[in-house]
A tleap script that builds the chain and sets N, CA, C and O, in Angstrom:
source leaprc.protein.ff14SB
mol = sequence {
  NMET SER TYR PHE VAL MET GLU LEU THR CYS
  ALA GLY ILE PRO GLU GLU GLU LEU LYS ALA
  GLU SER PHE SER LYS GLU GLN GLU GLY ILE
  LEU ALA HIE LEU ASP ALA SER ILE GLN GLU
  ARG ILE ARG ARG GLY ILE PRO TYR THR VAL
  VAL ASP MET ASP SER GLY GLN THR ILE CYS
  LYS PHE ASN ILE ARG ASN VAL LYS PRO THR
  ASP PHE ASP ILE ARG MET LEU ALA ARG THR
  LEU SER GLU ALA ALA GLN LYS PHE TYR GLU
  ASN PRO GLU ASN VAL ARG ALA CYS GLU GLN
  TRP LYS SER GLU GLN ASP LYS LYS LYS GLY
  GLU ALA PRO ARG CASN
}
set mol.1.N position { 1.412 -0.946 0.374 }
set mol.1.CA position { 0.200 0.197 0.240 }
set mol.1.C position { 0.509 1.063 -0.271 }
set mol.1.O position { 1.739 1.089 -0.296 }
set mol.2.N position { 0.001 2.043 -0.841 }
set mol.2.CA position { 1.265 4.152 -0.434 }
set mol.2.C position { 0.679 4.518 -0.485 }
set mol.2.O position { -0.256 4.257 -1.241 }
set mol.3.N position { 0.770 5.651 0.471 }
set mol.3.CA position { -0.014 6.456 1.286 }
set mol.3.C position { 1.120 7.771 1.133 }
set mol.3.O position { 2.343 7.773 0.994 }
set mol.4.N position { 0.187 8.784 1.219 }
set mol.4.CA position { 0.593 9.886 1.935 }
set mol.4.C position { 0.527 10.608 3.028 }
set mol.4.O position { -0.650 10.840 3.301 }
set mol.5.N position { 1.339 11.111 3.849 }
set mol.5.CA position { 1.209 12.289 4.975 }
set mol.5.C position { 1.146 13.764 4.770 }
set mol.5.O position { 2.099 14.455 4.410 }
set mol.6.N position { -0.107 14.203 5.041 }
set mol.6.CA position { 0.100 15.625 4.610 }
set mol.6.C position { -0.310 15.875 6.253 }
set mol.6.O position { -0.940 15.105 6.978 }
set mol.7.N position { 0.198 17.062 6.554 }
set mol.7.CA position { -0.441 18.013 7.383 }
set mol.7.C position { -0.519 18.920 6.963 }
set mol.7.O position { -0.039 19.490 5.983 }
set mol.8.N position { -1.673 19.311 8.301 }
set mol.8.CA position { -2.610 20.550 8.151 }
set mol.8.C position { -2.253 21.761 8.943 }
set mol.8.O position { -1.392 21.816 9.821 }
set mol.9.N position { -3.019 22.723 8.525 }
set mol.9.CA position { -2.962 23.932 8.947 }
set mol.9.C position { -3.531 24.192 10.465 }
set mol.9.O position { -4.690 24.104 10.868 }
set mol.10.N position { -2.262 24.563 11.216 }
set mol.10.CA position { -2.665 24.797 13.070 }
set mol.10.C position { -1.880 26.651 13.175 }
set mol.10.O position { -1.566 27.202 14.230 }
set mol.11.N position { -1.723 27.310 11.631 }
set mol.11.CA position { -1.194 28.896 11.792 }
set mol.11.C position { -1.838 29.576 13.315 }
set mol.11.O position { -1.484 30.381 14.177 }
set mol.12.N position { -2.725 28.896 13.082 }
set mol.12.CA position { -4.125 29.586 13.934 }
set mol.12.C position { -3.828 29.723 15.817 }
set mol.12.O position { -3.906 30.550 16.725 }
set mol.13.N position { -3.546 28.640 15.630 }
set mol.13.CA position { -3.054 27.729 17.040 }
set mol.13.C position { -1.794 28.570 17.686 }
set mol.13.O position { -0.767 27.913 17.519 }
set mol.14.N position { -1.595 29.542 18.222 }
set mol.14.CA position { -0.577 29.260 18.981 }
set mol.14.C position { 0.566 28.000 18.898 }
set mol.14.O position { 0.154 27.113 19.645 }
set mol.15.N position { 1.720 27.634 18.329 }
set mol.15.CA position { 3.161 26.382 18.784 }
set mol.15.C position { 1.971 26.047 20.539 }
set mol.15.O position { 0.872 25.493 20.544 }
set mol.16.N position { 2.532 26.469 21.450 }
set mol.16.CA position { 2.571 26.483 23.220 }
set mol.16.C position { 1.280 25.910 23.467 }
set mol.16.O position { 1.078 25.371 24.556 }
set mol.17.N position { 0.045 25.975 22.271 }
set mol.17.CA position { -0.855 26.096 23.286 }
set mol.17.C position { -2.391 24.718 22.693 }
set mol.17.O position { -3.535 24.429 23.042 }
set mol.18.N position { -0.724 24.023 20.990 }
set mol.18.CA position { -1.151 22.441 20.823 }
set mol.18.C position { -1.118 21.136 21.794 }
set mol.18.O position { -0.244 20.851 22.613 }
set mol.19.N position { -2.197 20.488 21.511 }
set mol.19.CA position { -1.961 19.885 22.793 }
set mol.19.C position { -2.825 18.707 22.263 }
set mol.19.O position { -4.029 18.672 22.011 }
set mol.20.N position { -1.437 17.331 22.126 }
set mol.20.CA position { -1.967 15.624 20.917 }
set mol.20.C position { -3.305 15.273 21.916 }
set mol.20.O position { -3.521 15.399 23.121 }
set mol.21.N position { -4.047 14.787 20.804 }
set mol.21.CA position { -5.164 14.103 21.277 }
set mol.21.C position { -4.680 12.456 21.933 }
set mol.21.O position { -3.728 11.930 21.357 }
set mol.22.N position { -5.292 11.725 23.040 }
set mol.22.CA position { -5.350 10.551 22.946 }
set mol.22.C position { -5.362 9.827 21.506 }
set mol.22.O position { -6.256 10.110 20.709 }
set mol.23.N position { -4.516 9.034 21.229 }
set mol.23.CA position { -4.355 8.219 20.721 }
set mol.23.C position { -4.905 7.243 20.338 }
set mol.23.O position { -3.751 6.874 20.551 }
set mol.24.N position { -5.752 6.012 19.814 }
set mol.24.CA position { -6.376 5.233 19.755 }
set mol.24.C position { -5.313 3.512 19.466 }
set mol.24.O position { -4.146 3.824 19.702 }
set mol.25.N position { -5.366 2.258 19.144 }
set mol.25.CA position { -4.795 1.422 19.229 }
set mol.25.C position { -4.248 1.883 17.565 }
set mol.25.O position { -3.118 2.143 17.151 }
set mol.26.N position { -5.415 1.853 16.955 }
set mol.26.CA position { -5.850 2.115 15.706 }
set mol.26.C position { -4.128 3.578 15.220 }
set mol.26.O position { -3.167 3.580 14.450 }
set mol.27.N position { -4.597 4.323 16.053 }
set mol.27.CA position { -3.302 5.683 14.912 }
set mol.27.C position { -2.230 5.357 15.808 }
set mol.27.O position { -1.171 5.934 15.559 }
set mol.28.N position { -2.238 4.595 16.766 }
set mol.28.CA position { -0.559 3.846 17.428 }
set mol.28.C position { 0.156 3.079 16.545 }
set mol.28.O position { 1.354 2.822 16.662 }
set mol.29.N position { -0.359 2.817 15.914 }
set mol.29.CA position { -0.014 0.863 14.815 }
set mol.29.C position { -0.257 2.339 13.982 }
set mol.29.O position { 0.915 2.630 13.743 }
set mol.30.N position { -0.916 3.222 13.515 }
set mol.30.CA position { -0.389 3.732 11.851 }
set mol.30.C position { 0.984 4.967 12.497 }
set mol.30.O position { 1.992 5.370 11.916 }
set mol.31.N position { 0.615 5.184 13.470 }
set mol.31.CA position { 1.794 6.127 13.701 }
set mol.31.C position { 3.053 5.107 13.704 }
set mol.31.O position { 3.801 5.146 12.727 }
set mol.32.N position { 3.312 4.239 14.705 }
set mol.32.CA position { 4.109 3.813 14.728 }
set mol.32.C position { 5.886 3.533 13.194 }
set mol.32.O position { 7.106 3.378 13.253 }
set mol.33.N position { 4.617 3.654 11.937 }
set mol.33.CA position { 4.534 3.302 10.830 }
set mol.33.C position { 5.515 4.818 10.196 }
set mol.33.O position { 6.035 4.558 9.111 }
set mol.34.N position { 5.693 5.680 10.495 }
set mol.34.CA position { 5.527 6.779 9.591 }
set mol.34.C position { 6.974 7.434 10.823 }
set mol.34.O position { 7.093 7.234 12.032 }
set mol.35.N position { 7.980 8.333 9.743 }
set mol.35.CA position { 9.521 9.348 10.232 }
set mol.35.C position { 9.595 9.407 11.812 }
set mol.35.O position { 8.576 9.632 12.465 }
set mol.36.N position { 10.368 9.277 12.187 }
set mol.36.CA position { 10.351 9.803 13.640 }
set mol.36.C position { 10.333 11.553 13.120 }
set mol.36.O position { 10.509 11.908 14.286 }
set mol.37.N position { 10.290 12.439 12.617 }
set mol.37.CA position { 10.164 13.561 12.557 }
set mol.37.C position { 9.043 13.532 12.430 }
set mol.37.O position { 8.833 13.935 13.574 }
set mol.38.N position { 8.088 13.409 12.042 }
set mol.38.CA position { 6.518 13.125 11.699 }
set mol.38.C position { 5.729 12.999 12.811 }
set mol.38.O position { 4.720 13.700 12.896 }
set mol.39.N position { 6.062 12.099 13.817 }
set mol.39.CA position { 5.404 11.117 14.359 }
set mol.39.C position { 5.638 12.238 15.652 }
set mol.39.O position { 4.615 12.712 16.144 }
set mol.40.N position { 7.268 12.760 16.330 }
set mol.40.CA position { 7.199 14.058 17.660 }
set mol.40.C position { 6.658 15.242 16.993 }
set mol.40.O position { 6.759 16.301 17.612 }
set mol.41.N position { 5.959 15.259 15.547 }
set mol.41.CA position { 4.903 16.692 15.066 }
set mol.41.C position { 3.887 16.087 15.676 }
set mol.41.O position { 3.210 16.724 16.483 }
set mol.42.N position { 3.689 15.127 15.469 }
set mol.42.CA position { 1.871 14.883 15.804 }
set mol.42.C position { 1.532 14.731 17.364 }
set mol.42.O position { 0.485 15.008 17.948 }
set mol.43.N position { 2.993 14.095 17.970 }
set mol.43.CA position { 2.426 13.707 19.670 }
set mol.43.C position { 2.865 15.162 19.691 }
set mol.43.O position { 2.780 15.157 20.919 }
set mol.44.N position { 3.365 16.737 19.355 }
set mol.44.CA position { 3.592 17.709 20.124 }
set mol.44.C position { 1.942 18.586 19.618 }
set mol.44.O position { 1.671 19.738 19.958 }
set mol.45.N position { 1.158 17.809 18.877 }
set mol.45.CA position { -0.166 18.471 18.703 }
set mol.45.C position { -0.404 19.049 17.271 }
set mol.45.O position { -0.921 20.166 17.290 }
set mol.46.N position { -0.202 18.655 16.321 }
set mol.46.CA position { 0.153 19.088 14.830 }
set mol.46.C position { -0.781 17.968 13.974 }
set mol.46.O position { -0.382 16.817 13.803 }
set mol.47.N position { -1.906 18.392 13.527 }
set mol.47.CA position { -2.389 17.624 13.071 }
set mol.47.C position { -1.776 17.151 11.509 }
set mol.47.O position { -1.259 17.785 10.590 }
set mol.48.N position { -2.148 15.572 11.739 }
set mol.48.CA position { -2.017 15.367 10.061 }
set mol.48.C position { -2.788 15.180 9.918 }
set mol.48.O position { -3.697 15.493 10.686 }
set mol.49.N position { -3.028 14.224 8.290 }
set mol.49.CA position { -4.227 13.154 7.556 }
set mol.49.C position { -3.211 12.125 7.307 }
set mol.49.O position { -2.157 12.334 7.908 }
set mol.50.N position { -3.249 11.033 6.556 }
set mol.50.CA position { -2.645 9.723 6.688 }
set mol.50.C position { -3.653 9.260 5.229 }
set mol.50.O position { -4.769 8.856 5.555 }
set mol.51.N position { -3.393 9.276 3.784 }
set mol.51.CA position { -4.255 9.169 3.318 }
set mol.51.C position { -3.539 8.037 1.855 }
set mol.51.O position { -2.561 8.138 1.113 }
set mol.52.N position { -4.699 6.986 2.022 }
set mol.52.CA position { -4.130 6.056 0.743 }
set mol.52.C position { -3.955 6.214 -0.696 }
set mol.52.O position { -4.904 6.404 -1.457 }
set mol.53.N position { -2.656 6.129 -1.092 }
set mol.53.CA position { -2.739 7.158 -2.878 }
set mol.53.C position { -3.289 6.473 -3.524 }
set mol.53.O position { -3.613 7.094 -4.537 }
set mol.54.N position { -3.888 4.682 -3.579 }
set mol.54.CA position { -4.415 3.985 -4.265 }
set mol.54.C position { -5.552 4.350 -4.738 }
set mol.54.O position { -5.782 4.718 -5.890 }
set mol.55.N position { -6.680 4.207 -3.386 }
set mol.55.CA position { -8.382 4.888 -3.158 }
set mol.55.C position { -8.229 6.194 -2.966 }
set mol.55.O position { -9.274 6.780 -3.253 }
set mol.56.N position { -6.927 7.294 -2.412 }
set mol.56.CA position { -6.982 8.337 -1.938 }
set mol.56.C position { -7.897 8.278 -0.594 }
set mol.56.O position { -8.206 9.470 -0.590 }
set mol.57.N position { -8.483 7.798 0.431 }
set mol.57.CA position { -9.741 7.377 0.925 }
set mol.57.C position { -8.224 7.624 2.158 }
set mol.57.O position { -7.017 7.396 2.078 }
set mol.58.N position { -9.063 8.146 3.128 }
set mol.58.CA position { -8.097 8.681 4.775 }
set mol.58.C position { -8.304 7.448 5.206 }
set mol.58.O position { -9.217 6.622 5.184 }
set mol.59.N position { -6.885 7.563 5.729 }
set mol.59.CA position { -6.329 5.750 6.432 }
set mol.59.C position { -6.492 6.119 7.767 }
set mol.59.O position { -6.800 5.216 8.546 }
set mol.60.N position { -6.308 7.602 8.334 }
set mol.60.CA position { -5.832 7.995 9.869 }
set mol.60.C position { -6.066 9.586 9.877 }
set mol.60.O position { -5.527 10.306 9.036 }
set mol.61.N position { -6.776 10.006 10.729 }
set mol.61.CA position { -6.426 11.389 10.589 }
set mol.61.C position { -5.706 11.523 12.585 }
set mol.61.O position { -6.102 10.804 13.502 }
set mol.62.N position { -4.860 12.400 12.682 }
set mol.62.CA position { -4.092 12.983 13.752 }
set mol.62.C position { -4.584 14.333 14.697 }
set mol.62.O position { -5.535 13.852 14.081 }
set mol.63.N position { -4.869 15.314 15.402 }
set mol.63.CA position { -5.212 15.774 15.513 }
set mol.63.C position { -6.049 17.327 15.089 }
set mol.63.O position { -6.034 18.557 15.144 }
set mol.64.N position { -6.679 16.216 14.685 }
set mol.64.CA position { -7.479 16.973 13.857 }
set mol.64.C position { -8.547 18.688 14.924 }
set mol.64.O position { -8.878 19.728 14.354 }
set mol.65.N position { -8.738 18.445 16.085 }
set mol.65.CA position { -9.300 18.960 16.901 }
set mol.65.C position { -8.294 20.516 16.231 }
set mol.65.O position { -8.728 21.624 15.916 }
set mol.66.N position { -6.888 19.992 16.209 }
set mol.66.CA position { -6.328 21.646 16.335 }
set mol.66.C position { -6.481 21.705 14.927 }
set mol.66.O position { -5.578 22.541 14.932 }
set mol.67.N position { -6.765 21.609 13.747 }
set mol.67.CA position { -6.896 22.189 11.970 }
set mol.67.C position { -7.669 23.258 12.214 }
set mol.67.O position { -8.895 23.281 12.112 }
set mol.68.N position { -6.744 24.428 12.639 }
set mol.68.CA position { -7.099 26.112 12.738 }
set mol.68.C position { -6.709 26.684 10.960 }
set mol.68.O position { -5.674 26.520 10.314 }
set mol.69.N position { -7.639 27.183 10.685 }
set mol.69.CA position { -6.642 28.048 9.367 }
set mol.69.C position { -6.846 29.367 9.943 }
set mol.69.O position { -7.673 29.835 10.726 }
set mol.70.N position { -6.054 29.727 9.447 }
set mol.70.CA position { -4.972 31.679 9.061 }
set mol.70.C position { -6.357 32.416 8.823 }
set mol.70.O position { -7.208 31.842 8.143 }
set mol.71.N position { -6.636 33.800 9.416 }
set mol.71.CA position { -7.345 34.842 8.306 }
set mol.71.C position { -7.229 34.692 6.890 }
set mol.71.O position { -8.213 34.437 6.195 }
set mol.72.N position { -6.158 34.826 6.457 }
set mol.72.CA position { -5.830 34.415 5.037 }
set mol.72.C position { -6.814 33.752 4.704 }
set mol.72.O position { -7.903 34.052 4.215 }
set mol.73.N position { -6.116 32.367 5.157 }
set mol.73.CA position { -7.075 31.201 4.495 }
set mol.73.C position { -8.686 31.238 4.639 }
set mol.73.O position { -9.546 30.476 4.197 }
set mol.74.N position { -8.787 32.651 5.582 }
set mol.74.CA position { -10.552 32.132 5.442 }
set mol.74.C position { -11.062 33.214 4.488 }
set mol.74.O position { -12.183 33.064 4.003 }
set mol.75.N position { -10.186 34.513 4.116 }
set mol.75.CA position { -10.625 35.107 3.426 }
set mol.75.C position { -10.381 35.024 1.538 }
set mol.75.O position { -11.006 35.537 0.610 }
set mol.76.N position { -8.768 33.821 1.614 }
set mol.76.CA position { -9.221 33.313 0.935 }
set mol.76.C position { -10.571 32.497 0.013 }
set mol.76.O position { -10.884 32.522 -1.177 }
set mol.77.N position { -11.063 31.898 1.050 }
set mol.77.CA position { -12.161 30.708 0.493 }
set mol.77.C position { -12.824 31.260 0.661 }
set mol.77.O position { -13.642 30.939 -0.201 }
set mol.78.N position { -13.398 32.305 1.414 }
set mol.78.CA position { -14.726 33.304 1.184 }
set mol.78.C position { -14.502 34.224 -0.638 }
set mol.78.O position { -15.382 34.507 -1.451 }
set mol.79.N position { -12.979 34.461 -0.720 }
set mol.79.CA position { -12.971 35.619 -1.607 }
set mol.79.C position { -13.612 34.022 -3.669 }
set mol.79.O position { -14.289 34.114 -4.693 }
set mol.80.N position { -12.699 32.907 -2.930 }
set mol.80.CA position { -13.504 31.775 -3.574 }
set mol.80.C position { -14.954 31.842 -3.861 }
set mol.80.O position { -15.451 31.938 -4.984 }
set mol.81.N position { -15.541 31.785 -2.808 }
set mol.81.CA position { -16.865 31.174 -2.715 }
set mol.81.C position { -17.941 32.309 -3.181 }
set mol.81.O position { -19.023 32.222 -3.761 }
set mol.82.N position { -17.322 33.210 -2.772 }
set mol.82.CA position { -17.934 34.490 -3.487 }
set mol.82.C position { -18.232 34.526 -4.985 }
set mol.82.O position { -19.294 34.362 -5.587 }
set mol.83.N position { -16.922 34.802 -5.443 }
set mol.83.CA position { -16.765 34.795 -6.718 }
set mol.83.C position { -17.963 33.882 -7.764 }
set mol.83.O position { -18.760 34.243 -8.630 }
set mol.84.N position { -17.476 32.104 -6.960 }
set mol.84.CA position { -18.432 30.985 -7.481 }
set mol.84.C position { -19.904 31.961 -7.866 }
set mol.84.O position { -20.397 32.212 -8.965 }
set mol.85.N position { -20.360 32.384 -6.422 }
set mol.85.CA position { -21.639 32.336 -5.630 }
set mol.85.C position { -22.049 33.440 -7.392 }
set mol.85.O position { -22.877 33.108 -8.241 }
set mol.86.N position { -21.490 34.229 -7.415 }
set mol.86.CA position { -21.590 35.691 -8.065 }
set mol.86.C position { -21.952 35.486 -9.746 }
set mol.86.O position { -22.634 36.226 -10.456 }
set mol.87.N position { -21.242 34.209 -10.114 }
set mol.87.CA position { -21.003 33.956 -11.674 }
set mol.87.C position { -22.148 32.883 -12.102 }
set mol.87.O position { -22.739 32.793 -13.178 }
set mol.88.N position { -22.274 32.110 -10.941 }
set mol.88.CA position { -23.570 31.583 -10.660 }
set mol.88.C position { -25.151 32.430 -10.784 }
set mol.88.O position { -25.964 32.254 -11.692 }
set mol.89.N position { -25.256 33.077 -9.977 }
set mol.89.CA position { -26.097 33.757 -10.117 }
set mol.89.C position { -26.003 34.325 -11.062 }
set mol.89.O position { -27.108 34.867 -11.095 }
set mol.90.N position { -25.126 34.874 -12.550 }
set mol.90.CA position { -24.931 35.681 -13.391 }
set mol.90.C position { -26.031 34.824 -14.595 }
set mol.90.O position { -26.346 35.358 -15.658 }
set mol.91.N position { -26.295 34.054 -14.364 }
set mol.91.CA position { -27.200 32.560 -15.146 }
set mol.91.C position { -28.982 32.910 -14.597 }
set mol.91.O position { -29.591 32.518 -13.601 }
set mol.92.N position { -29.328 33.639 -15.536 }
set mol.92.CA position { -30.761 33.313 -15.270 }
set mol.92.C position { -31.404 32.101 -14.795 }
set mol.92.O position { -32.243 31.871 -13.924 }
set mol.93.N position { -30.844 31.488 -15.518 }
set mol.93.CA position { -31.406 29.180 -15.623 }
set mol.93.C position { -30.736 28.617 -13.884 }
set mol.93.O position { -30.707 27.447 -13.503 }
set mol.94.N position { -30.342 29.635 -13.218 }
set mol.94.CA position { -28.904 28.861 -12.365 }
set mol.94.C position { -30.544 29.868 -10.136 }
set mol.94.O position { -31.021 29.783 -9.005 }
set mol.95.N position { -30.269 30.761 -11.858 }
set mol.95.CA position { -31.660 31.902 -10.484 }
set mol.95.C position { -32.824 31.310 -10.705 }
set mol.95.O position { -33.393 31.020 -9.653 }
set mol.96.N position { -33.215 31.110 -11.363 }
set mol.96.CA position { -35.188 30.337 -11.965 }
set mol.96.C position { -34.831 28.772 -10.776 }
set mol.96.O position { -35.489 28.447 -9.788 }
set mol.97.N position { -33.968 28.293 -11.175 }
set mol.97.CA position { -33.452 26.445 -10.670 }
set mol.97.C position { -33.322 26.930 -9.159 }
set mol.97.O position { -34.011 26.124 -8.534 }
set mol.98.N position { -32.844 27.740 -8.365 }
set mol.98.CA position { -32.948 28.236 -6.695 }
set mol.98.C position { -34.070 28.294 -6.230 }
set mol.98.O position { -34.546 27.653 -5.293 }
set mol.99.N position { -34.867 29.640 -7.348 }
set mol.99.CA position { -35.832 30.028 -6.462 }
set mol.99.C position { -37.474 29.153 -6.426 }
set mol.99.O position { -38.423 29.449 -5.700 }
set mol.100.N position { -37.428 28.312 -7.188 }
set mol.100.CA position { -37.536 27.010 -7.527 }
set mol.100.C position { -37.326 25.967 -6.162 }
set mol.100.O position { -38.193 25.430 -5.471 }
set mol.101.N position { -35.919 25.905 -6.064 }
set mol.101.CA position { -35.618 24.851 -5.689 }
set mol.101.C position { -36.280 25.862 -3.833 }
set mol.101.O position { -36.976 24.949 -3.388 }
set mol.102.N position { -36.339 26.465 -3.275 }
set mol.102.CA position { -36.603 27.147 -2.454 }
set mol.102.C position { -38.107 27.131 -1.871 }
set mol.102.O position { -38.570 26.746 -0.797 }
set mol.103.N position { -38.670 27.700 -3.006 }
set mol.103.CA position { -40.604 27.411 -2.938 }
set mol.103.C position { -41.110 26.146 -2.692 }
set mol.103.O position { -42.102 25.968 -1.985 }
set mol.104.N position { -40.290 24.965 -3.406 }
set mol.104.CA position { -40.807 23.540 -2.733 }
set mol.104.C position { -39.938 23.391 -1.451 }
set mol.104.O position { -40.877 23.593 -0.681 }
set mol.105.N position { -38.965 23.212 -0.686 }
set mol.105.CA position { -38.542 23.787 0.954 }
set mol.105.C position { -39.510 24.520 1.146 }
set mol.105.O position { -40.571 23.999 1.489 }
set mol.106.N position { -39.437 25.616 1.016 }
set mol.106.CA position { -41.031 25.842 1.928 }
set mol.106.C position { -42.156 25.213 1.946 }
set mol.106.O position { -42.837 25.129 2.968 }
set mol.107.N position { -42.546 24.599 0.605 }
set mol.107.CA position { -43.936 23.808 0.781 }
set mol.107.C position { -43.956 22.877 1.700 }
set mol.107.O position { -44.993 22.613 2.309 }
set mol.108.N position { -42.615 22.151 1.958 }
set mol.108.CA position { -41.841 20.940 2.300 }
set mol.108.C position { -42.541 21.283 4.019 }
set mol.108.O position { -43.220 20.492 4.674 }
set mol.109.N position { -42.029 22.978 4.520 }
set mol.109.CA position { -42.614 23.122 5.643 }
set mol.109.C position { -43.462 24.101 6.152 }
set mol.109.O position { -43.312 25.072 6.895 }
set mol.110.N position { -44.620 23.465 5.411 }
set mol.110.CA position { -45.568 24.556 5.444 }
set mol.110.C position { -44.986 26.137 5.761 }
set mol.110.O position { -45.245 26.902 6.690 }
set mol.111.N position { -44.090 26.283 4.585 }
set mol.111.CA position { -44.151 28.060 5.381 }
set mol.111.C position { -44.846 28.678 3.137 }
set mol.111.O position { -44.994 28.119 2.050 }
set mol.112.N position { -45.023 30.278 3.825 }
set mol.112.CA position { -45.172 30.686 2.636 }
set mol.112.C position { -44.509 31.089 2.219 }
set mol.112.O position { -43.758 31.821 2.863 }
set mol.113.N position { -44.266 30.812 0.332 }
set mol.113.CA position { -43.383 30.825 0.243 }
set mol.113.C position { -41.696 32.333 -0.109 }
set mol.113.O position { -41.073 31.769 -1.007 }
set mol.114.N position { -41.617 32.474 -0.078 }
set mol.114.CA position { -40.202 33.320 -0.356 }
set mol.114.C position { -40.111 34.537 -1.722 }
set mol.114.O position { -39.807 34.259 -2.882 }
set mol.115.N position { -40.432 35.781 -1.238 }
set mol.115.CA position { -40.017 36.650 -2.804 }
set mol.115.C position { -38.668 37.029 -2.676 }
set mol.115.O position { -38.109 37.639 -3.588 }
savepdb mol mol.pdb
quit
């Protein structure tokens, strides 16, 4: 099996505040197969994920509670989503489909249609 190990962002948390999670037996088994430098970072609380390269499936996650994007990451995500929403709503077909979907949702909830 081939896999890759990916460090996740925790830049929004000061390093001295990172805390490693308690690891399950499965996580400990996977951790034992990783390079010593990566093991050390995981044991300090740095978040990582291990992914099977053949299937693309996540094998294991470590310290996921410590994943915290930076303000820059959040702004870039917001910009990307905003641009995508603007492009979506430029198409009248998409606007009609969205209005129809909202109307159907309102009917399911028993609410008056939105305008």
